[in-house]
C-alpha positions as CSV (number, residue, x, y, z in Angstrom):
1,M,198.4,157.1,109.3
2,K,198.7,160.9,109.1
3,N,195.9,162.5,107.2
4,N,197.2,165.6,105.4
5,I,194.2,167.6,104.3
6,L,194.4,170.3,101.6
7,L,191.7,173.0,101.6
8,L,191.3,174.6,98.2
9,G,189.6,178.0,98.1
10,S,190.7,178.6,101.7
11,S,190.4,182.4,101.4
12,G,186.9,182.2,100.0
13,F,183.5,182.4,101.6
14,L,183.0,178.7,102.5
15,G,186.8,178.1,103.0
16,T,187.3,180.8,105.6
17,N,184.3,179.4,107.6
18,F,185.7,175.9,107.3
19,I,189.0,177.0,108.8
20,Q,187.2,178.7,111.7
21,L,185.2,175.6,112.6
22,F,187.6,172.8,111.8
23,K,189.5,171.4,114.8
24,P,192.2,168.9,113.4
25,S,192.9,165.8,115.4
26,I,196.4,164.9,116.4
27,E,196.6,162.8,113.3
28,E,195.4,165.5,110.9
29,T,197.2,168.5,109.4
30,L,195.3,171.2,107.4
31,F,197.0,172.9,104.5
32,T,195.5,176.2,103.4
33,P,197.4,177.7,100.5
34,S,196.3,181.0,99.0
35,R,195.6,181.4,95.3
36,S,199.0,183.1,94.8
37,E,200.6,180.1,96.5
38,L,198.8,177.5,94.5
39,N,197.3,178.1,91.0
40,L,194.8,175.3,90.3
41,E,194.9,176.1,86.6
42,N,198.5,175.0,86.5
43,I,198.6,171.2,86.8
44,S,202.4,171.1,87.3
45,E,202.1,173.5,90.2
46,L,199.3,171.4,91.7
47,N,201.3,168.1,91.2
48,N,204.3,169.5,93.0
49,Y,202.2,170.8,95.9
50,L,200.4,167.4,96.4
51,K,203.7,165.5,96.2
52,E,205.7,167.8,98.5
53,N,203.0,167.8,101.2
54,E,201.9,164.2,100.9
55,I,198.2,165.2,100.6
56,N,195.7,162.4,101.4
57,T,192.4,164.4,101.3
58,I,191.3,167.4,99.3
59,I,188.4,169.6,100.2
60,N,187.6,171.5,97.0
61,C,186.0,174.8,97.9
62,A,187.7,176.6,95.0
63,A,185.3,178.1,92.4
64,F,185.0,180.9,90.0
65,V,181.4,182.1,90.8
66,G,179.0,185.0,91.2
67,G,175.4,186.0,91.3
68,I,172.8,186.1,88.4
69,S,174.3,189.0,86.6
70,F,177.8,187.5,86.9
71,G,176.5,184.2,85.4
72,Y,175.1,186.0,82.3
73,R,178.3,188.1,81.8
74,Y,181.0,185.4,82.3
75,Q,179.5,182.3,80.7
76,A,182.7,181.1,79.0
77,D,184.9,181.7,82.1
78,L,182.4,180.0,84.4
79,L,182.5,176.8,82.4
80,Y,186.2,176.8,81.3
81,K,187.9,177.9,84.6
82,N,185.8,175.6,86.8
83,T,186.1,172.5,84.6
84,L,189.8,173.2,84.1
85,M,190.4,173.3,87.9
86,T,188.3,170.1,88.4
87,N,190.2,168.2,85.7
88,N,193.5,169.2,87.2
89,I,192.5,168.3,90.7
90,Y,191.3,164.8,89.7
91,N,194.3,164.0,87.4
92,S,196.8,165.2,90.0
93,S,195.0,163.2,92.7
94,I,195.6,160.0,90.8
95,V,199.2,160.8,90.1
96,N,199.9,161.6,93.8
97,K,197.7,158.9,95.3
98,V,195.2,161.1,97.1
99,N,192.6,159.0,98.9
100,K,189.5,161.3,98.9
101,I,188.1,164.5,97.4
102,I,185.3,166.4,99.0
103,N,183.3,168.7,96.7
104,P,180.7,171.2,97.8
105,I,178.2,171.5,94.9
106,S,175.8,174.3,94.4
107,N,172.2,173.3,94.2
108,C,171.8,175.3,91.0
109,A,173.1,172.2,89.2
110,Y,169.6,170.7,89.6
111,P,167.1,170.9,86.7
112,E,165.2,174.2,86.3
113,N,161.8,172.4,86.3
114,I,162.3,170.9,89.7
115,V,160.7,172.6,92.7
116,T,161.9,170.4,95.6
117,Y,165.4,169.1,94.9
118,K,165.8,165.4,95.5
119,E,168.8,163.3,94.5
120,E,166.9,161.0,92.2
121,D,165.8,164.0,90.0
122,F,169.3,165.5,89.5
123,W,169.8,164.5,85.9
124,N,166.2,164.9,84.8
125,G,166.5,168.1,82.9
126,K,168.8,171.0,82.2
127,P,169.8,173.8,84.7
128,H,168.2,177.3,84.4
129,D,169.7,179.6,81.8
130,S,170.8,182.1,84.5
131,V,173.3,179.6,86.0
132,F,173.6,177.2,83.1
133,Y,177.3,177.2,82.5
134,Y,178.3,177.3,86.2
135,A,175.8,174.5,86.8
136,L,177.3,172.4,84.0
137,A,180.7,172.8,85.7
138,K,179.2,171.5,88.9
139,R,177.6,168.6,87.1
140,H,181.0,167.9,85.6
141,I,182.4,167.4,89.1
142,I,179.8,164.7,89.9
143,A,180.3,163.0,86.5
144,L,184.1,163.1,86.9
145,S,184.1,161.8,90.4
146,S,181.9,158.8,89.3
147,A,184.2,158.0,86.4
148,F,187.4,158.3,88.5
149,K,185.8,156.0,91.1
150,T,185.1,153.4,88.5
151,Q,188.4,153.6,86.7
152,H,190.8,154.6,89.4
153,N,189.0,153.8,92.7
154,L,189.4,157.4,93.8
155,S,186.7,158.2,96.4
156,S,184.7,161.4,96.3
157,V,182.1,162.9,98.6
158,N,179.9,165.4,96.7
159,V,177.8,167.5,99.1
160,I,175.0,169.6,97.4
161,L,174.4,172.7,99.4
162,S,171.5,175.2,99.5
163,N,172.2,178.9,98.7
164,M,174.7,179.9,101.4
165,Y,174.9,183.2,103.3
166,G,176.7,184.6,106.3
167,P,179.8,186.5,107.4
168,N,182.6,186.9,104.8
169,D,180.2,186.5,101.9
170,H,180.3,188.7,98.8
171,F,177.8,191.6,99.3
172,E,178.3,193.6,96.0
173,E,175.3,193.1,93.7
174,S,177.4,191.7,90.8
175,R,178.9,188.9,92.8
176,S,176.5,188.0,95.6
177,H,173.4,186.0,95.9
178,A,170.2,187.8,96.6
179,L,170.6,187.7,100.4
180,G,174.0,189.4,100.5
181,A,173.0,192.0,98.0
182,L,169.9,192.8,100.0
183,I,171.8,193.3,103.2
184,K,174.1,195.8,101.6
185,K,171.3,197.7,99.8
186,I,169.1,197.9,102.9
187,Y,171.9,198.8,105.3
188,Y,173.0,201.7,103.1
189,A,169.4,202.8,102.5
190,H,169.0,202.9,106.3
191,I,172.1,204.9,107.1
192,N,171.5,207.3,104.2
193,N,167.8,207.7,105.1
194,E,166.6,206.6,101.7
195,P,162.9,206.1,101.4
196,S,163.0,202.9,99.3
197,V,165.1,200.0,98.2
198,L,165.0,198.5,94.7
199,I,164.5,194.7,94.5
200,W,165.5,192.8,91.4
201,G,162.6,191.1,89.6
202,T,159.1,190.4,91.0
203,G,160.2,189.5,94.5
204,K,158.3,186.3,94.2
205,P,161.0,183.7,93.7
206,I,161.4,181.3,96.6
207,R,164.8,180.2,97.8
208,E,166.1,178.1,100.6
209,W,169.1,179.5,102.5
210,L,171.9,177.7,104.4
211,F,174.0,179.5,107.0
212,V,177.6,179.1,105.9
213,E,178.7,177.6,109.2
214,D,176.2,174.7,108.6
215,G,177.7,174.3,105.1
216,A,181.2,174.2,106.5
217,S,180.0,171.7,109.2
218,S,178.7,169.3,106.5
219,L,182.1,169.3,104.9
220,I,183.9,168.7,108.2
221,R,181.6,165.8,108.9
222,S,182.5,164.4,105.4
223,V,186.2,164.2,106.1
224,N,186.0,160.8,107.7
225,L,182.9,159.7,105.9
226,E,182.9,156.5,103.8
227,T,180.2,156.4,101.2
228,D,179.9,155.2,97.6
229,L,176.9,157.5,96.9
230,P,177.6,159.9,94.1
231,F,176.1,162.9,95.9
232,F,173.7,163.9,98.7
233,N,171.8,167.1,99.7
234,I,172.2,169.3,102.7
235,G,168.9,171.3,103.4
236,I,165.7,171.5,105.3
237,N,163.1,171.8,102.4
238,K,161.9,175.2,103.5
239,G,162.1,178.4,101.4
240,I,161.3,182.1,101.6
241,S,160.3,184.6,98.9
242,V,162.7,187.4,98.0
243,I,160.4,190.1,99.2
244,D,159.8,188.4,102.5
245,L,163.5,187.9,102.9
246,A,164.0,191.6,102.3
247,K,161.5,192.4,105.0
248,L,163.2,190.1,107.4
249,I,166.6,191.7,106.8
250,A,165.0,195.2,107.2
251,K,163.7,194.1,110.6
252,Y,167.3,193.4,111.9
253,I,168.7,196.5,110.3
254,N,165.8,198.6,111.6
255,Y,165.0,199.9,108.2
256,S,161.4,201.3,107.8
257,G,161.4,202.3,104.1
258,E,159.5,200.6,101.3
259,F,160.5,198.1,98.6
260,K,160.1,198.8,94.9
261,L,160.4,196.1,92.2
262,D,162.7,196.3,89.1
263,L,160.7,194.2,86.7
264,S,163.4,194.6,84.0
265,K,165.7,192.3,86.0
266,P,165.5,188.4,85.8
267,D,164.0,186.3,88.6
268,G,165.9,183.1,87.9
269,V,164.2,179.9,88.9
270,P,160.7,180.6,90.4
271,E,161.1,178.2,93.4
272,K,163.6,175.9,94.8
273,T,164.0,174.1,98.1
274,V,166.2,171.2,99.0
275,D,165.2,167.8,100.4
276,G,168.0,167.1,102.8
277,S,166.7,163.8,104.3
278,L,169.3,161.6,102.7
279,G,172.1,163.9,103.8
280,A,170.8,164.0,107.3
281,E,170.7,160.2,107.4
282,I,174.3,159.9,106.0
283,L,175.8,162.5,108.3
284,N,173.5,161.9,111.3
285,W,173.1,165.7,111.3
286,S,171.0,168.5,109.9
287,P,171.6,172.2,109.5
288,E,171.3,173.9,113.0
289,V,171.0,177.6,112.4
290,D,167.6,178.8,111.4
291,L,167.0,181.8,109.1
292,N,166.2,184.3,111.7
293,R,169.3,183.6,113.8
294,G,171.5,183.3,110.8
295,I,170.4,186.7,109.3
296,K,170.8,188.4,112.6
297,K,174.3,187.1,112.9
298,T,175.1,188.1,109.4
299,V,173.6,191.6,109.7
300,D,175.4,192.1,113.0
301,W,178.7,191.1,111.4
302,Y,178.1,193.3,108.4
303,I,177.3,196.4,110.5
304,K,180.3,195.9,112.7
305,K,182.5,195.6,109.6
306,N,181.0,198.6,107.7
307,G,179.6,200.7,110.5
């Protein structure tokens, strides 16, 4: 049977990398509508698209998302827009007999009090205030997928990913995660001979980073995966502090200035790393690009694009 796969969010960070890596088999067709071609907030439009193209599998990379400052500024939009899109996707999938939905889930959905993220701790506390409403929207996906499996036998694969970085990311401070914003800041400090770069917060928070190609690979490996597990992690349980990350980026940009701390800005969660042992077992695969190689590839891409 032909597997018609719909990639939502195809022009976004994760979606563009998925397209570059995905090699459809002879029995697969990948559909990649733009936002202007398919508005996920319009359920009639979505119903028509699924019906006309006989979609079997949905890869849901669509999201309204940004960095810490974005999360504080657009709390209502983050919750409303993301849950609306999810509700429409699941309801339309039932109407149009979609077989499977694959959802990448941000690890910010984990409780704020957890240091090492393990699947069994997912519901044991609330998300951090800096990402609270976006995290609730991601938890909503997991809850909805469980309910639709029970009531309608609709299969979902929910893949929880570490903070991603890499080519085609957002690099402006208001939309990006710390790594993307740091690359932009340090690069322009370098070319403008600025003596210092301002770092948000204390520089102490520890984060784990996942190269976007590895994130895309985990979704590709989930296309033909059969599992009744509600979700699983992709990660290596290894983090780096913001200040050490800045120094690593500076190394590949060849920036020799100093870093100053803006203590008026929030840190977010003090530390988070991701235990990916269950995901590695399920997919028979683990992330392959280490941080040094991934940052070098990202910096080289950014310089080529902006140099």
